[in-house]
Structure formats: structure tokens, C-alpha cells
C-alpha positions in Angstrom: 12.4 -6.6 20.3 8.4 -7.1 19.2 8.3 -3.4 18.4 11.1 -3.0 15.6 9.7 -6.5 13.9 5.9 -4.8 13.9 7.2 -1.5 11.9 9.8 -3.3 9.9 7.0 -5.6 8.4 4.8 -2.6 8.2 7.7 -0.6 6.4 7.9 -2.9 4.0 4.6 -3.7 3.6 4.1 0.6 2.7 7.2 -0.1 0.7 5.8 -2.4 -1.5 2.8 -0.8 -2.1 4.6 2.0 -2.8 6.3 0.2 -5.6 2.8 -1.3 -6.7 1.8 2.1 -7.2 4.6 3.8 -8.8 4.6 0.7 -11.2 1.2 1.0 -11.6 1.6 5.2 -12.9 4.6 4.3 -15.1 1.9 1.4 -17.5 -0.7 4.2 -17.1 1.2 7.2 -18.3 1.6 4.5 -21.4 -1.9 3.8 -22.0 -4.8 5.5 -24.0 -6.3 8.0 -22.5 -10.0 6.9 -22.0 -9.0 3.7 -22.6 -10.9 1.1 -20.4 -7.2 -0.3 -19.2 -6.6 3.2 -18.2 -9.8 4.2 -16.3 -8.6 0.1 -14.2 -5.5 1.4 -13.9 -6.3 5.0 -12.9 -8.6 2.1 -9.7 -5.7 0.3 -8.8 -4.1 3.6 -8.3 -6.4 4.9 -5.9 -7.2 1.2 -4.2 -3.1 1.7 -3.1 -3.3 5.3 -2.1 -6.3 3.4 0.3 -4.5 0.9 1.5 -1.9 3.1 2.1 -3.3 5.6 4.0 -5.4 2.5 6.0 -2.2 1.1 7.3 -0.4 4.3 7.8 -3.6 5.0 10.0 -3.6 1.7 12.1 0.0 1.9 12.6 -0.3 5.2 14.1 -3.2 5.1 16.1 -3.8 1.1 17.4 -0.8 -0.4 18.5 -2.5 -3.5 18.9 -2.6 -3.6 15.0 1.3 -3.6 14.8 1.2 -7.0 17.5 -1.8 -8.7 15.2 0.1 -7.8 12.1 3.6 -9.8 13.7 0.9 -12.6 15.1 0.1 -12.8 11.7 3.5 -14.0 9.0 
């Protein structure tokens, strides 16, 4: 049960990050290139990508991380 709950929480977090990233990419497409807003949005998209990479790497390599996720919620 604990493992299913952990995977469910992790999947929800990953899904939410993907949604935020997609929304930010859409907003960036409507923003003038070389504007400060465009560069800020690019930075946000990069940060979402890094967070996804970190979260998936932790889930794959560290079963204890999954338990920590559950205990924090």
C-alpha cells in the first residue's frame, strides 16, 4: 500500500510539473523574443525540466526518497 501511495504522489507531482511546463511554454510562444519576459519564461521551463529530472532520478535510485515523500504529506 505504501509503495502505491508513494508512486501515486510522485506521479501527481510529475504530472503537475508537466502541466506547469506546458502552460509556460504556451505563454512563452506568445511573448516577444529577446524580451525580459521571454527569458524569464525560458528560465522557468528549464527549472521545470531540472525538477522533473531530479524527481524521476530520486524515485528510480532511492526507494527511501519515496518513503520521505509519503511521510511529508
